[in-house]
N, C-alpha and C positions, 0 to 999 in steps of 0.2 A: 373497467370500464374500457370501452373502446372508443378511439376518438381519430376522427378522418378528417386528412389536412387537404384540402382541394384537390381529392380525389377525382379523377378523370378515366373512364372506360369507353375502350373502344375494342370490336371484332375487324381486324380487316381495316378498311376505308368508314365501316360505319360506327357512328359516337352512339355508345348507349347513356353515357351520363357524361354533362358537360361537368368542368370543374367545381366540386360539391364540397363543404365540409358540414360535420355534424358530428354529435357523441351520441351514445348511449351508457348513459350512468347508472350507477344503483337504483333500484327501483324504475327506473325505466323500462315501461313494456310496449315496446314497439311493435305495431304489425306494418309490413313492408308488403305494398299491395303495387297492381299493375298487370298489363294483359300479359300473355304468354310470351315468350320472346323479348320482352322490354330489358331484361337483364338483371332481375331480380336474385336470381339463381347465381349468376356473376358477381353480382355484387358483394352476395353472402359469402361466397368463397372468398374474396378477397377480404374481408374483415376477419374471416377465420386464418388467415395467413396461408391457404391454399393457393393462392395467384397472386399476379401481382396488377396492382395499377397501373394504367398506360403514364398516369402523372399524379404529382401528390405523393403522399403516405399514409398508411396506417399506423398506430400507435396502440397496442394492446397494453393492460397494466392488471395483474391477476389471471384466473384461470379462465379459459374459453372451452365452452363445450361445443362441440357443433357438430351437428345432426345433420349429412348432405340426403338430398333427394333419393341419390340412387346409391345408398351405402353400401363398402366392399368391404368386406373381414377379412383378416391376414390368414390366418392357422383353423381351415375348416375341420381341423379334428380338435379343436379346444371344446370343452364343455360349454354350453350354452351359459350357465350360472358362473364358470371360470371366466368367460368372454366379458360380462357384467362388472365379476370382481377386480378385472386386470385393472380398469379405469383407474383403483385406486393401488396398483400393484398389490391388491391382497391375494391375489389366486398365488400368485410366486410364493407369500409366504405361508399360506395355507400348506401348499404342495409340499415344502419344505418341512413345516412340522409333523404333517404327517410321517416322510422320511426320517424324521429325527424318534417321533415315537418307535417307528421300527426297528429302528437302531438301538434304542434302549432295552428292547427287550432283548440284545445279544447275551451270548454266554462270557465273553469277552470283558472282562472289566474296563480294559483301556476304552475299548468301544464303548461300552456304555456310557462312561462318564464324561466322555467327548459330546455324545450325542444327547444328555441330560443338560449340560452346559451350553451347546447349540440350541437345544429346544428353548432353554430359559433366555436366551437372546431374539429368537425369532417371536414369542410369547411376548416379551415388551414389544417388539416393533408393532405385531399384531393390534396390540391393546392401542398403542399410541395411535392405529391408524382407524380405528374405529373401533376394531373387535368384531365380538362375537354380534353386537349390536347393529355393527355394519353389515353383515352379512346377512340379520335378519329384514334390515332395510332394503338389502335391494332383494330380498324375495318380496319383499311387500310389493314393490315397486313392480317388480315382474307379471306378480300375479294379478294386480292391477288393470296390466294390460294383456291379460287373457294368456300368460305363461306360467303353465302349473310345474309340478316337482317333474314329472314324467320331461317335459320339454327342457327345463335346467339341465337336467342330467345325460341328456342327448347330445352328441357333437354337434358342434354349428352346420357342418357340410349336409347333415341328415334330414334338416330342418326347410319348410317352404321358403318362398320369397319372402312373405308376409310376417311369419316367425322370425326370420334374420332379421326383419325391420325393426319387429316390435323388441326384440333383443339388444338392438343397437340406441332402440329409443332409451330403454331401461337403462342402459349404460351410461347414457349422456345422463339422464335425470338424477342417478346416482351418484354422479362425480361430486358431486357439490360445488361445482365450477361458479365463478362470479359473475359470468356473463353466459348466457344460452345462444347457438344460434341454431334456428331449429327450420329446418326446409320441408315443409307438408307435413309434421308431425303425426297427422291424424289418419293417413295414406295407412290401408290394412288393420285400422282398428275399429273393433264394433263399436255399439253405441254405449255400450255401460264403459268400454275403454276411454272414449272421446267423454264422455262426462267425469271421468274421473281427473283425466288432465286436463280439463278446463280448470277443476277445483285446485289442482297442483299449481298450475303456471298463476293462478290468480293468486296463491299464497307463499308462490316463491320469493324470497325475500331477496336476491341479486337483479341483475337486469336481464331482460332478454329479448331478442328480436324474433319475429316470426314469421315466416309466409305460408298463409294457408288461406284456402278457397270455403274452408269451413267458417261460416258467416257467423255460427255461434260461437265458438270459439274465440274470435277476434272480439266480438261484441262484447264479451263476458271479462277477456283478460287484460287488453290493453288499455293502455293511456295516452298513447300517442301514435299517430299515422304517418308515415312515409310514404307518398303515392311516387311512383317511377314511372313517369310521360315518357311510354314509347314513341310519340310525335316529336315532343321538344328536346327529349335526351334531358330533364331535368327531375330532380328530385324534391316534391313539393313537401313539405315539412307540415303536419298538424299536431300542436301540442293540446290533443283532444281524443277524448273516446271514439269508436267506432260510428257512434248513432251522430254524436255531434260532430264529427267530422262528416259524413253521408250529407248532414243537413247545412254544415259550412261551404262545403263544394256544389251543392245546389243553390246555394245564396251567392257564392260567387260568379257561378256561372250566369245566373240572371242579371247580375248587376254588368257583367263584362259585354252580355247583348244589348242591353240596355244602354250603356254606356256607347258601346260601336254604334249603334241605331240614332243615337242623337249626334255623334258626331258626323256619320255619313250624311246627316240630314242638311246640319250647316256647312258640312262642305259642299254640298249638291250644288245650295243655294248660293256659296260664294263664288263657285266656279261659274257658275250658269250667267252670275252678274259678271264675273271677267269677262268672259264670253262677249258679253255686249259691251263693254267698255273699250275692247280692243277695236272694235272698228275705228274709233275716235282717235287719231292721233296723241291728241293732248291729253287722252287718259290711259294711253298705254302703260305706263310706270303705275298708275293706279292698279289697272288690271292685274302687273305682273304680282304686285305685292298682295293684292286681293288672292289670287293664285297660291301662294306659296304660304300664305294663311291657312287656306284650304288644306295644303298637304300636312302643315304641323298639327291641325286639328288629327290626322290620321298618324300620324307617326308618335309611337310609342304607348297608343293603345295595347292593353292586353287584346292578345287574339283568342278568338274563341277557341276551346279547346276540341281538336279534331276527335269523333267519334274514333274510337281504337276499333284495329281492323279486326277480322275473326275469320278464319279458313272456312272455305266451301268446302261441305263435303258432301259426296254422293255417293253414297255404300256401290258397288259394280252391278251393272244388269246382269243376272246369273247366268251362267254359261247352262245350255241343256243338260239336262239328266236324268237318272232311271227316276222310279217311284222312290227309293231306298238310298239315298247316294253315300251312307255311311252306318256301316253297323259295327258293334263292340259285344262280342262275348267272353264272358267267364274273366273277365279282368282282375286281376289283383296285383296289389303293389306292396313291396316292403323296403323299408332303407337298414340294412343291418337285421336287429332284431325286432327294430319297430313296424309293425305291420300298419298299413295305412287305410288299406279296404281291400276287402276280396269278394270275387265273384260277382262284378259289377256286370250287368249287360245293357245297352242301349242302342235305340235304331233311332236313327235321323232320317224323316222319311223329307222328300221334297217339299221344301217351305214350311217346314214345322218350326216352331221357336220355343225354345228348352231352356230354362233358367236351373242352374245347380245350386242348393243350397248345401250348408251345414257349417259347424263352427269354424274358428280358424284351426289348420291343423287338421280338418278331416280329410282333404286329399284333392280338394278341387281344383286347385293349378295342377296337380299332376294328373288328374283323370284329363283335362287338356291338354297338357303334353304329351300323354300317352296317344290320344286321340289324332292329335298332328302330327305323331310321329316321329316327334323329338326326342323320345326315351319309349324304351320298350316294356310291355309289362311282365311280370312276373310269371303268370300267368295267364291264358287267353288269347285271344288275337282280335285285331281292330281290322276290318273287311270293307275295302274302299268297292263301292258301286260304281255302275255305268255311269261313266262322264264325271265323277266325282272331280271337283277344283276345289281343295281347302283355300281357304283365308286366314291366318292363326295370326291374333293379336294379343301378345305375350306381356304381361304386367311387368318383368323387368326389363323388359326391350332387347330381347336376347336372339329375336330373330334380324336385329339388325348386326351390321358388322361394322364396330365400335374403330376399327383401322380404315374403312374407306369414308368419303366423304358422302355428303348429302346425297350428291349428283349421283355415284355412283352407287350407291344404295338402291335410289329408285330405278337404275337403269339395270341392276342385278334383278330386281324383281318383275321390271315391265322389259325384258333386251329388243322386243320388236318396235319400240317407240322411238321416233329420230329426237334429235337432240334438243327441236325447237317443241315437239311435243312434252320430254323430260322435262325442261323449262317452264314451260306454259304450265305443266301439273303443280308444280312445285309451287309455282306463284301463286296457286289459289291457293295453296297451304302456307302460305307467307312466308317462302323461302325465294326471295328475290336478289341477285347481284350477288354478293361475295358469300351472304348467307347460305348459299347453294352449294358452295365450294370448303364448306368448315367441315373438318373431322365432325365423325358423329359422337366421338369420346368427349368432346368439349362443348355437346348440346345441352340446355337444360332439361329437366323431366318433362316439361311442356311440349318443347321443340320435340325431344322424341319421340311424343304420342303423336304429334302432329306427322312427323314423317313416318310413322309405323302404321297410321291410318292412308296416308297418302298410298305407299305400299298395297292396302288393301283396294284403294280405289282402283286401280290398275291391273288387279288380278282376276277381273271376272269370273270371282270365285262364287260357287253357288250355295256352300258351306261355312259360315264364318263362324270361329272359336272365337268367341271374346274373352277376356278375362283382364277385369276393373279397367274398360275403355276410359270412362269419366274419370281417373285418377288426375293429379298433376292440372287438370284444367281451368281456367277461370271460368265464370258462369256463363256469359256469353257462346262460349267455342264448348263447352256442355251442352249447351241448349242445340247448338248446331250438330252435334254427336247425336242426341236425341232425336231430334228431326229426320236425320239421315236413318235412324234403327227405326223410325215409325214406316218408312217408305220405302225401306229394303225388301225383296220379293223373294229374295231364299231364305235357307234354314239359317236358324242361329241357337247357338250352344253358348250361353251367358253365365258369367261369373262374374257376381260383383256384390258390394257394399250399398250401391246408390239406388234406395226405393225408387227416384223417378226414371234411371234405365230402365226398371222390371216395368214397369207403368209404361214407357215407352215401347219396351219391347210387346206387351200384350201375350206373355207365353201362354200356350196351351197346354205343356206338361211342366214339370217339376221332378229333380231327382234328388234324393236325400241321402247326402253323404254322411257316415263311411260306409253305412247300411246298404247303399246302392238301391234303396226303394223308390220306385218311379210312380206318379200320380197324375191325373188330371190337376189342373192347376185351378185352384179356387183362392178370393181371398182371405181365407186365412192363413194361407201363405206369406200373405204379404209383409203381416209382423216380425216375420222372420228374416225377412229380408236383412235389416241394419245390424241384427244379431249375428247372422252368419258370416 
């Protein structure tokens, strides 16, 4: 269980949350919602113990499993399966058992006897921790998240960003923690894995808090909704499921409007009457009392909820370029003994629109990294055409300098802009005041997404490489991106699980990985998007 007592959150002078108390008890399934930048990720980090509140305190009882939006694993040489098992410390026990098994084959009687005794102790610990049933459970969870045995027996450092995040999700779900804190758990999951996760959370015996823009997930799993209002810095708590919450919010808003309209009508009549009475000295006191009554009518009324702000996005006007600004021939890439893809050819013509499809781990992100020049291919080459100007949006936001501020990152992307222009662009992406001076390392996933998109806007790119650009975004911000994508006149190479993003792109070609087959787009490929 997690109890928050008078917790207040601030970033600089900006207040994210006024002092608020709540708790997440066993059986509570809480959906934490609010627009991007409202402070959902900051609040979740504080609940997990990875950040401190400005005031108040958080009390945790029992084990807490936390999936951050941007997980960072420790040992990249660790096998993926060992990473999952490590949450219960099973990986250390298994490795020690294997070493003891090897020592038991020794011809040295003393060494063999010591190894047998050590193995017996380790086996007892292994059994107490769940033993082979636990290892089987970890494999089952991983498989349902799209991680097969081949992936599980690879070092974490050889996996794609999406695979690493699924390893972390599997680890948290396997932990058996009393309370789960999950920040955008459906990112990088295919449709089948999302459906499995919904069922898993619906049956979870402990409590959990989830941040997710997957409406289907919150609708089928949560029994409480916490709405973090960015305009009021308040946490509205509803002991309701998702659909009932939406209905209640709509009802509350209609009531607020009706009460305010009635109060304003009465106050206006009273003020009009007071103005008439002030002309007579004998009625001056009565007029003053009437004006005070009008003011009281308006005091204490709940304000109408201000509409959430949305970043205004328009992808850049493409710089002039030749007919084929980007060409790739014979690309192949391997990580150790793992072959990702081989012999991929691609020609990106001016204004063309290409979507890259393939199962998780097929190399979609790797292909974009090669095209962007972030990594080099093992064979083949990427050839820039006349006038090429690339804009790359990376799903893990590695194009951003985590050690620099928001302002500094935009200045790096567009050194010719004046300080006023930089601030103006950032303001349109909802980074104003102190927010513009925050280090990138403390930004939420949604904020990093907005900053990365801002760097694209000032780039004048004529070829955009977009890797899951709608992840971490609230519905309004997602729609803004899709609208910008529809209007963009340059070439786009898109990797996404978002069917709406593909529809907005209106692709003319598709590349299927890992084989690298290229085909003209047709609607039969649309069914593969959420599975890819």
